[in-house]
PQR file with spaces between the fields and no chain letter, atoms N, CA, C, O and H, PARSE charges and radii, in Angstrom:
ATOM       1  N    MET     1      23.774   16.114   27.338 -0.4000 1.5000
ATOM       2  CA   MET     1      25.057   15.606   28.014 -0.0000 2.0000
ATOM       3  C    MET     1      26.242   16.231   27.438  0.5500 1.7000
ATOM       4  O    MET     1      26.426   16.200   26.221 -0.5500 1.4000
ATOM       5  N    ASP     2      27.113   16.836   28.295 -0.4000 1.5000
ATOM       6  CA   ASP     2      28.218   17.600   27.794 -0.0000 2.0000
ATOM       7  C    ASP     2      29.392   16.653   27.959  0.5500 1.7000
ATOM       8  O    ASP     2      29.194   15.513   28.382 -0.5500 1.4000
ATOM       9  H    ASP     2      26.964   16.861   29.284  0.4000 1.0000
ATOM      10  N    SER     3      30.645   17.094   27.632 -0.4000 1.5000
ATOM      11  CA   SER     3      31.783   16.283   27.551 -0.0000 2.0000
ATOM      12  C    SER     3      32.314   15.937   28.985  0.5500 1.7000
ATOM      13  O    SER     3      33.110   15.021   29.191 -0.5500 1.4000
ATOM      14  H    SER     3      30.806   18.020   27.289  0.4000 1.0000
ATOM      15  N    MET     4      31.820   16.722   29.919 -0.4000 1.5000
ATOM      16  CA   MET     4      32.288   16.354   31.213 -0.0000 2.0000
ATOM      17  C    MET     4      31.542   15.182   31.884  0.5500 1.7000
ATOM      18  O    MET     4      32.050   14.538   32.802 -0.5500 1.4000
ATOM      19  H    MET     4      31.174   17.466   29.751  0.4000 1.0000
ATOM      20  N    ASP     5      30.261   14.926   31.363 -0.4000 1.5000
ATOM      21  CA   ASP     5      29.622   13.698   31.794 -0.0000 2.0000
ATOM      22  C    ASP     5      30.363   12.501   31.364  0.5500 1.7000
ATOM      23  O    ASP     5      30.287   11.535   32.123 -0.5500 1.4000
ATOM      24  H    ASP     5      29.849   15.450   30.617  0.4000 1.0000
ATOM      25  N    MET     6      31.087   12.374   30.260 -0.4000 1.5000
ATOM      26  CA   MET     6      31.629   11.305   29.645 -0.0000 2.0000
ATOM      27  C    MET     6      33.013   10.884   30.563  0.5500 1.7000
ATOM      28  O    MET     6      33.474    9.744   30.621 -0.5500 1.4000
ATOM      29  H    MET     6      31.149   13.159   29.644  0.4000 1.0000
ATOM      30  N    ALA     7      33.487   11.923   31.171 -0.4000 1.5000
ATOM      31  CA   ALA     7      34.802   11.773   31.892 -0.0000 2.0000
ATOM      32  C    ALA     7      34.739   10.532   32.728  0.5500 1.7000
ATOM      33  O    ALA     7      35.673    9.733   32.665 -0.5500 1.4000
ATOM      34  H    ALA     7      33.113   12.849   31.124  0.4000 1.0000
ATOM      35  N    SER     8      33.782   10.323   33.452 -0.4000 1.5000
ATOM      36  CA   SER     8      33.672    9.257   34.508 -0.0000 2.0000
ATOM      37  C    SER     8      33.565    7.812   33.796  0.5500 1.7000
ATOM      38  O    SER     8      33.711    6.792   34.469 -0.5500 1.4000
ATOM      39  H    SER     8      33.023   10.973   33.503  0.4000 1.0000
ATOM      40  N    PHE     9      33.305    7.762   32.406 -0.4000 1.5000
ATOM      41  CA   PHE     9      33.324    6.510   31.613 -0.0000 2.0000
ATOM      42  C    PHE     9      34.571    6.339   30.959  0.5500 1.7000
ATOM      43  O    PHE     9      34.957    5.204   30.678 -0.5500 1.4000
ATOM      44  H    PHE     9      33.187    8.591   31.860  0.4000 1.0000
ATOM      45  N    ALA    10      35.267    7.381   30.678 -0.4000 1.5000
ATOM      46  CA   ALA    10      36.634    7.271   29.914 -0.0000 2.0000
ATOM      47  C    ALA    10      37.695    6.524   30.804  0.5500 1.7000
ATOM      48  O    ALA    10      37.790    6.776   32.005 -0.5500 1.4000
ATOM      49  H    ALA    10      34.954    8.303   30.906  0.4000 1.0000
ATOM      50  N    ARG    11      38.403    5.696   30.239 -0.4000 1.5000
ATOM      51  CA   ARG    11      39.502    5.031   30.836 -0.0000 2.0000
ATOM      52  C    ARG    11      40.787    4.990   29.758  0.5500 1.7000
ATOM      53  O    ARG    11      40.745    4.290   28.746 -0.5500 1.4000
ATOM      54  H    ARG    11      38.325    5.491   29.264  0.4000 1.0000
ATOM      55  N    VAL    12      41.691    5.654   30.034 -0.4000 1.5000
ATOM      56  CA   VAL    12      42.903    5.660   29.234 -0.0000 2.0000
ATOM      57  C    VAL    12      44.048    4.889   29.934  0.5500 1.7000
ATOM      58  O    VAL    12      44.429    5.123   31.081 -0.5500 1.4000
ATOM      59  H    VAL    12      41.725    6.223   30.856  0.4000 1.0000
ATOM      60  N    GLU    13      44.504    4.033   29.189 -0.4000 1.5000
ATOM      61  CA   GLU    13      45.737    3.194   29.658 -0.0000 2.0000
ATOM      62  C    GLU    13      46.797    3.484   28.655  0.5500 1.7000
ATOM      63  O    GLU    13      46.584    3.610   27.449 -0.5500 1.4000
ATOM      64  H    GLU    13      44.195    3.843   28.257  0.4000 1.0000
ATOM      65  N    ASP    14      48.079    3.592   29.301 -0.4000 1.5000
ATOM      66  CA   ASP    14      49.334    3.651   28.560 -0.0000 2.0000
ATOM      67  C    ASP    14      49.655    2.202   28.137  0.5500 1.7000
ATOM      68  O    ASP    14      50.031    1.373   28.966 -0.5500 1.4000
ATOM      69  H    ASP    14      48.253    3.489   30.280  0.4000 1.0000
ATOM      70  N    VAL    15      49.507    1.931   26.901 -0.4000 1.5000
ATOM      71  CA   VAL    15      49.950    0.552   26.401 -0.0000 2.0000
ATOM      72  C    VAL    15      51.317    0.614   25.743  0.5500 1.7000
ATOM      73  O    VAL    15      51.656   -0.314   25.009 -0.5500 1.4000
ATOM      74  H    VAL    15      49.201    2.604   26.228  0.4000 1.0000
ATOM      75  N    THR    16      52.006    1.493   25.925 -0.4000 1.5000
ATOM      76  CA   THR    16      53.253    1.648   25.274 -0.0000 2.0000
ATOM      77  C    THR    16      54.194    0.367   25.583  0.5500 1.7000
ATOM      78  O    THR    16      54.729   -0.246   24.660 -0.5500 1.4000
ATOM      79  H    THR    16      51.731    2.247   26.522  0.4000 1.0000
ATOM      80  N    GLU    17      54.348    0.030   26.832 -0.4000 1.5000
ATOM      81  CA   GLU    17      55.044   -0.927   27.287 -0.0000 2.0000
ATOM      82  C    GLU    17      54.538   -2.382   26.776  0.5500 1.7000
ATOM      83  O    GLU    17      55.317   -3.282   26.464 -0.5500 1.4000
ATOM      84  H    GLU    17      53.913    0.528   27.583  0.4000 1.0000
ATOM      85  N    ASP    18      53.238   -2.478   26.737 -0.4000 1.5000
ATOM      86  CA   ASP    18      52.789   -3.837   26.111 -0.0000 2.0000
ATOM      87  C    ASP    18      53.109   -3.839   24.739  0.5500 1.7000
ATOM      88  O    ASP    18      53.525   -4.886   24.243 -0.5500 1.4000
ATOM      89  H    ASP    18      52.605   -1.746   26.990  0.4000 1.0000
ATOM      90  N    ILE    19      52.966   -2.738   23.988 -0.4000 1.5000
ATOM      91  CA   ILE    19      53.322   -2.703   22.524 -0.0000 2.0000
ATOM      92  C    ILE    19      54.828   -2.985   22.304  0.5500 1.7000
ATOM      93  O    ILE    19      55.170   -3.653   21.328 -0.5500 1.4000
ATOM      94  H    ILE    19      52.628   -1.888   24.390  0.4000 1.0000
ATOM      95  N    GLU    20      55.675   -2.534   23.117 -0.4000 1.5000
ATOM      96  CA   GLU    20      57.085   -2.795   23.025 -0.0000 2.0000
ATOM      97  C    GLU    20      57.310   -4.229   23.348  0.5500 1.7000
ATOM      98  O    GLU    20      58.191   -4.856   22.759 -0.5500 1.4000
ATOM      99  H    GLU    20      55.397   -1.991   23.909  0.4000 1.0000
ATOM     100  N    ASP    21      56.582   -4.762   24.228 -0.4000 1.5000
ATOM     101  CA   ASP    21      56.790   -6.316   24.595 -0.0000 2.0000
ATOM     102  C    ASP    21      56.313   -7.073   23.443  0.5500 1.7000
ATOM     103  O    ASP    21      56.915   -8.102   23.135 -0.5500 1.4000
ATOM     104  H    ASP    21      55.866   -4.253   24.706  0.4000 1.0000
ATOM     105  N    ILE    22      55.231   -6.659   22.723 -0.4000 1.5000
ATOM     106  CA   ILE    22      54.899   -7.507   21.615 -0.0000 2.0000
ATOM     107  C    ILE    22      55.781   -7.371   20.510  0.5500 1.7000
ATOM     108  O    ILE    22      56.044   -8.355   19.820 -0.5500 1.4000
ATOM     109  H    ILE    22      54.742   -5.823   22.973  0.4000 1.0000
ATOM     110  N    TRP    23      56.301   -6.169   20.254 -0.4000 1.5000
ATOM     111  CA   TRP    23      57.353   -6.081   19.197 -0.0000 2.0000
ATOM     112  C    TRP    23      58.614   -7.006   19.421  0.5500 1.7000
ATOM     113  O    TRP    23      59.174   -7.637   18.524 -0.5500 1.4000
ATOM     114  H    TRP    23      56.087   -5.369   20.814  0.4000 1.0000
ATOM     115  N    ALA    24      58.994   -6.990   20.816 -0.4000 1.5000
ATOM     116  CA   ALA    24      60.157   -7.779   21.191 -0.0000 2.0000
ATOM     117  C    ALA    24      59.821   -9.268   20.873  0.5500 1.7000
ATOM     118  O    ALA    24      60.646  -10.025   20.362 -0.5500 1.4000
ATOM     119  H    ALA    24      58.540   -6.478   21.544  0.4000 1.0000
ATOM     120  N    GLU    25      58.542   -9.639   21.214 -0.4000 1.5000
ATOM     121  CA   GLU    25      58.121  -11.118   20.743 -0.0000 2.0000
ATOM     122  C    GLU    25      58.160  -11.404   19.419  0.5500 1.7000
ATOM     123  O    GLU    25      58.591  -12.488   19.025 -0.5500 1.4000
ATOM     124  H    GLU    25      57.872   -9.024   21.630  0.4000 1.0000
ATOM     125  N    LEU    26      57.733  -10.500   18.628 -0.4000 1.5000
ATOM     126  CA   LEU    26      57.656  -10.671   17.262 -0.0000 2.0000
ATOM     127  C    LEU    26      59.159  -10.758   16.656  0.5500 1.7000
ATOM     128  O    LEU    26      59.446  -11.611   15.815 -0.5500 1.4000
ATOM     129  H    LEU    26      57.383   -9.619   18.949  0.4000 1.0000
ATOM     130  N    ASP    27      60.042   -9.869   17.115 -0.4000 1.5000
ATOM     131  CA   ASP    27      61.471  -10.149   16.707 -0.0000 2.0000
ATOM     132  C    ASP    27      62.018  -11.250   17.066  0.5500 1.7000
ATOM     133  O    ASP    27      62.840  -11.757   16.303 -0.5500 1.4000
ATOM     134  H    ASP    27      59.809   -9.176   17.798  0.4000 1.0000
ATOM     135  N    ASP    28      61.719  -11.838   18.223 -0.4000 1.5000
ATOM     136  CA   ASP    28      62.068  -13.162   18.700 -0.0000 2.0000
ATOM     137  C    ASP    28      61.547  -14.258   17.791  0.5500 1.7000
ATOM     138  O    ASP    28      62.295  -15.170   17.441 -0.5500 1.4000
ATOM     139  H    ASP    28      61.052  -11.426   18.843  0.4000 1.0000
ATOM     140  N    LEU    29      60.303  -14.192   17.406 -0.4000 1.5000
ATOM     141  CA   LEU    29      59.756  -15.121   16.394 -0.0000 2.0000
ATOM     142  C    LEU    29      60.268  -15.113   15.054  0.5500 1.7000
ATOM     143  O    LEU    29      60.326  -16.121   14.349 -0.5500 1.4000
ATOM     144  H    LEU    29      59.695  -13.450   17.690  0.4000 1.0000
ATOM     145  N    ASN    30      60.702  -13.764   14.650 -0.4000 1.5000
ATOM     146  CA   ASN    30      61.334  -13.665   13.379 -0.0000 2.0000
ATOM     147  C    ASN    30      62.749  -14.321   13.350  0.5500 1.7000
ATOM     148  O    ASN    30      63.196  -14.946   12.388 -0.5500 1.4000
ATOM     149  H    ASN    30      60.655  -12.946   15.222  0.4000 1.0000
ATOM     150  N    ASP    31      63.374  -14.107   14.490 -0.4000 1.5000
ATOM     151  CA   ASP    31      64.713  -14.827   14.547 -0.0000 2.0000
ATOM     152  C    ASP    31      64.513  -16.344   14.592  0.5500 1.7000
ATOM     153  O    ASP    31      65.306  -17.072   13.994 -0.5500 1.4000
ATOM     154  H    ASP    31      63.012  -13.599   15.272  0.4000 1.0000
ATOM     155  N    GLU    32      63.583  -16.798   15.214 -0.4000 1.5000
ATOM     156  CA   GLU    32      63.250  -18.334   15.162 -0.0000 2.0000
ATOM     157  C    GLU    32      62.947  -18.790   13.777  0.5500 1.7000
ATOM     158  O    GLU    32      63.452  -19.814   13.317 -0.5500 1.4000
ATOM     159  H    GLU    32      62.939  -16.207   15.700  0.4000 1.0000
ATOM     160  N    LEU    33      62.086  -17.999   13.081 -0.4000 1.5000
ATOM     161  CA   LEU    33      61.753  -18.356   11.702 -0.0000 2.0000
ATOM     162  C    LEU    33      63.013  -18.427   10.818  0.5500 1.7000
ATOM     163  O    LEU    33      63.229  -19.357   10.041 -0.5500 1.4000
ATOM     164  H    LEU    33      61.676  -17.167   13.454  0.4000 1.0000
ATOM     165  N    ASP    34      63.854  -17.334   11.005 -0.4000 1.5000
ATOM     166  CA   ASP    34      65.107  -17.244   10.167 -0.0000 2.0000
ATOM     167  C    ASP    34      65.844  -18.588   10.373  0.5500 1.7000
ATOM     168  O    ASP    34      66.275  -19.219    9.408 -0.5500 1.4000
ATOM     169  H    ASP    34      63.679  -16.578   11.636  0.4000 1.0000
ATOM     170  N    GLY    35      65.968  -18.976   11.535 -0.4000 1.5000
ATOM     171  CA   GLY    35      66.782  -20.189   11.944 -0.0000 2.0000
ATOM     172  C    GLY    35      66.224  -21.428   11.308  0.5500 1.7000
ATOM     173  O    GLY    35      66.980  -22.310   10.902 -0.5500 1.4000
ATOM     174  H    GLY    35      65.618  -18.464   12.319  0.4000 1.0000
ATOM     175  N    VAL    36      64.968  -21.515   11.215 -0.4000 1.5000
ATOM     176  CA   VAL    36      64.186  -22.544   10.872 -0.0000 2.0000
ATOM     177  C    VAL    36      64.417  -22.512    9.228  0.5500 1.7000
ATOM     178  O    VAL    36      64.732  -23.510    8.579 -0.5500 1.4000
ATOM     179  H    VAL    36      64.354  -20.799   11.545  0.4000 1.0000
ATOM     180  N    MET    37      64.241  -21.417    8.767 -0.4000 1.5000
ATOM     181  CA   MET    37      64.407  -21.350    7.111 -0.0000 2.0000
ATOM     182  C    MET    37      65.742  -21.792    6.742  0.5500 1.7000
ATOM     183  O    MET    37      65.943  -22.572    5.811 -0.5500 1.4000
ATOM     184  H    MET    37      63.985  -20.606    9.294  0.4000 1.0000
ATOM     185  N    ASP    38      66.688  -21.275    7.499 -0.4000 1.5000
ATOM     186  CA   ASP    38      68.071  -21.846    7.177 -0.0000 2.0000
ATOM     187  C    ASP    38      68.337  -23.329    7.337  0.5500 1.7000
ATOM     188  O    ASP    38      69.048  -23.968    6.562 -0.5500 1.4000
ATOM     189  H    ASP    38      66.524  -20.641    8.256  0.4000 1.0000
ATOM     190  N    SER    39      67.756  -23.804    8.333 -0.4000 1.5000
ATOM     191  CA   SER    39      67.887  -25.233    8.563 -0.0000 2.0000
ATOM     192  C    SER    39      67.225  -26.079    7.381  0.5500 1.7000
ATOM     193  O    SER    39      67.783  -27.025    6.825 -0.5500 1.4000
ATOM     194  H    SER    39      67.178  -23.285    8.963  0.4000 1.0000
ATOM     195  N    VAL    40      66.056  -25.635    7.109 -0.4000 1.5000
ATOM     196  CA   VAL    40      65.241  -26.321    6.029 -0.0000 2.0000
ATOM     197  C    VAL    40      66.052  -26.147    4.734  0.5500 1.7000
ATOM     198  O    VAL    40      66.212  -27.122    4.000 -0.5500 1.4000
ATOM     199  H    VAL    40      65.603  -24.867    7.561  0.4000 1.0000
ATOM     200  N    GLY    41      66.572  -24.940    4.421 -0.4000 1.5000
ATOM     201  CA   GLY    41      67.410  -24.668    3.284 -0.0000 2.0000
ATOM     202  C    GLY    41      68.596  -25.759    3.140  0.5500 1.7000
ATOM     203  O    GLY    41      68.759  -26.455    2.138 -0.5500 1.4000
ATOM     204  H    GLY    41      66.441  -24.148    5.018  0.4000 1.0000
ATOM     205  N    LEU    42      69.374  -25.795    4.268 -0.4000 1.5000
ATOM     206  CA   LEU    42      70.523  -26.714    4.295 -0.0000 2.0000
ATOM     207  C    LEU    42      70.063  -28.017    4.032  0.5500 1.7000
ATOM     208  O    LEU    42      70.562  -28.688    3.128 -0.5500 1.4000
ATOM     209  H    LEU    42      69.242  -25.230    5.083  0.4000 1.0000
ATOM     210  N    LEU    43      69.022  -28.489    4.850 -0.4000 1.5000
ATOM     211  CA   LEU    43      68.429  -30.036    4.471 -0.0000 2.0000
ATOM     212  C    LEU    43      68.176  -30.229    3.151  0.5500 1.7000
ATOM     213  O    LEU    43      68.531  -31.268    2.594 -0.5500 1.4000
ATOM     214  H    LEU    43      68.617  -27.943    5.583  0.4000 1.0000
ATOM     215  N    LEU    44      67.501  -29.193    2.476 -0.4000 1.5000
ATOM     216  CA   LEU    44      67.034  -29.390    1.170 -0.0000 2.0000
ATOM     217  C    LEU    44      68.317  -29.450    0.193  0.5500 1.7000
ATOM     218  O    LEU    44      68.383  -30.290   -0.705 -0.5500 1.4000
ATOM     219  H    LEU    44      67.214  -28.349    2.928  0.4000 1.0000
ATOM     220  N    MET    45      69.245  -28.579    0.411 -0.4000 1.5000
ATOM     221  CA   MET    45      70.465  -28.601   -0.459 -0.0000 2.0000
ATOM     222  C    MET    45      71.268  -30.006   -0.305  0.5500 1.7000
ATOM     223  O    MET    45      71.786  -30.595   -1.253 -0.5500 1.4000
ATOM     224  H    MET    45      69.191  -27.897    1.140  0.4000 1.0000
ATOM     225  N    SER    46      71.286  -30.398    0.898 -0.4000 1.5000
ATOM     226  CA   SER    46      72.154  -31.624    1.170 -0.0000 2.0000
ATOM     227  C    SER    46      71.312  -32.768    0.484  0.5500 1.7000
ATOM     228  O    SER    46      71.898  -33.643   -0.153 -0.5500 1.4000
ATOM     229  H    SER    46      70.865  -29.920    1.669  0.4000 1.0000
ATOM     230  N    ASP    47      70.075  -32.765    0.600 -0.4000 1.5000
ATOM     231  CA   ASP    47      69.293  -33.869   -0.107 -0.0000 2.0000
ATOM     232  C    ASP    47      69.351  -33.858   -1.449  0.5500 1.7000
ATOM     233  O    ASP    47      69.362  -34.887   -2.124 -0.5500 1.4000
ATOM     234  H    ASP    47      69.599  -32.054    1.118  0.4000 1.0000
ATOM     235  N    GLU    48      69.397  -32.536   -1.977 -0.4000 1.5000
ATOM     236  CA   GLU    48      69.603  -32.439   -3.557 -0.0000 2.0000
ATOM     237  C    GLU    48      70.845  -32.926   -3.953  0.5500 1.7000
ATOM     238  O    GLU    48      70.931  -33.698   -4.908 -0.5500 1.4000
ATOM     239  H    GLU    48      69.388  -31.700   -1.428  0.4000 1.0000
ATOM     240  N    GLN    49      71.919  -32.519   -3.253 -0.4000 1.5000
ATOM     241  CA   GLN    49      73.247  -33.000   -3.559 -0.0000 2.0000
ATOM     242  C    GLN    49      73.344  -34.526   -3.627  0.5500 1.7000
ATOM     243  O    GLN    49      73.946  -35.105   -4.531 -0.5500 1.4000
ATOM     244  H    GLN    49      71.849  -31.892   -2.476  0.4000 1.0000
ATOM     245  N    SER    50      72.714  -35.146   -2.614 -0.4000 1.5000
ATOM     246  CA   SER    50      72.667  -36.580   -2.537 -0.0000 2.0000
ATOM     247  C    SER    50      72.035  -37.373   -3.725  0.5500 1.7000
ATOM     248  O    SER    50      72.347  -38.516   -4.063 -0.5500 1.4000
ATOM     249  H    SER    50      72.224  -34.675   -1.880  0.4000 1.0000
ATOM     250  N    PHE    51      71.033  -36.517   -4.337 -0.4000 1.5000
ATOM     251  CA   PHE    51      70.339  -37.152   -5.459 -0.0000 2.0000
ATOM     252  C    PHE    51      71.308  -37.372   -6.600  0.5500 1.7000
ATOM     253  O    PHE    51      71.297  -38.412   -7.260 -0.5500 1.4000
ATOM     254  H    PHE    51      70.780  -35.589   -4.062  0.4000 1.0000
ATOM     255  N    TRP    52      72.193  -36.318   -6.831 -0.4000 1.5000
ATOM     256  CA   TRP    52      73.057  -36.526   -7.878 -0.0000 2.0000
ATOM     257  C    TRP    52      74.165  -37.322   -7.717  0.5500 1.7000
ATOM     258  O    TRP    52      74.833  -37.197   -6.691 -0.5500 1.4000
ATOM     259  H    TRP    52      72.203  -35.474   -6.295  0.4000 1.0000
ATOM     260  N    PRO    53      74.532  -38.274   -8.724 -0.5600 1.5000
ATOM     261  CA   PRO    53      75.751  -39.126   -8.531  0.2800 2.0000
ATOM     262  C    PRO    53      77.093  -38.298   -8.530  0.5500 1.7000
ATOM     263  O    PRO    53      77.128  -37.283   -9.226 -0.5500 1.4000
ATOM     264  N    ASP    54      78.038  -38.612   -7.902 -0.4000 1.5000
ATOM     265  CA   ASP    54      79.288  -38.068   -8.014 -0.0000 2.0000
ATOM     266  C    ASP    54      79.914  -38.526   -9.325  0.5500 1.7000
ATOM     267  O    ASP    54      79.747  -39.686   -9.703 -0.5500 1.4000
ATOM     268  H    ASP    54      78.009  -39.437   -7.337  0.4000 1.0000
ATOM     269  N    ASP    55      80.577  -37.715   -9.981 -0.4000 1.5000
ATOM     270  CA   ASP    55      81.251  -37.960  -11.270 -0.0000 2.0000
ATOM     271  C    ASP    55      82.738  -38.008  -11.045  0.5500 1.7000
ATOM     272  O    ASP    55      83.499  -38.204  -11.992 -0.5500 1.4000
ATOM     273  H    ASP    55      80.712  -36.772   -9.675  0.4000 1.0000
């Protein structure tokens, strides 16, 4: 079997667009996580401040 015999079995797809879509989705998820972390941080800080009495 030479390399020409394998040509009929080979299937090459350009997945560049799919990979770019995945990176875009990951960027969106990272932005969402950043927002959640900021919100949680603010909630924790306000909760900690309410724990200490005002002098």
